[in-house]
DRENROBA-922798 format. One record per residue (C-alpha): x, y, z. Coordinates in steps of 0.5 Angstrom, whole numbers, plus 500, padded with zeros to 3 digits. Layout:
BEGIN
XYZ...
***
This chain:
BEGIN
833914626841913626845918630852919627857915631865916633868909629874910633870910640866904638871900636875901642868899646868893642875891644874892651868888651873882648877884654871883659869876655876874656877875663870872664872866661878866665874866671869861669875856668877856675870855678868847678861848677862851670859847665863846658857848654857855658865856656863854649858859648862865651868863646863863640861870642868872643870869637864872633866879636873879634871877627866883627872888630876885624871887619870894622877895623881895616888896620887890624887886617894889615897887622
***
């Protein structure tokens, strides 16, 4: 069953997730015990999420 979603609210939530991932990345880079592979995985996820947001938000493509 699919429930109708407010696309604007969903895009806002997704964009907030990118912000959280960026803050997390900044925090991880300050920790000496953080491995490069962990940062790489986080960056891949952030990049994927940004691509999905661009696909879902046609206004971002024009900007």
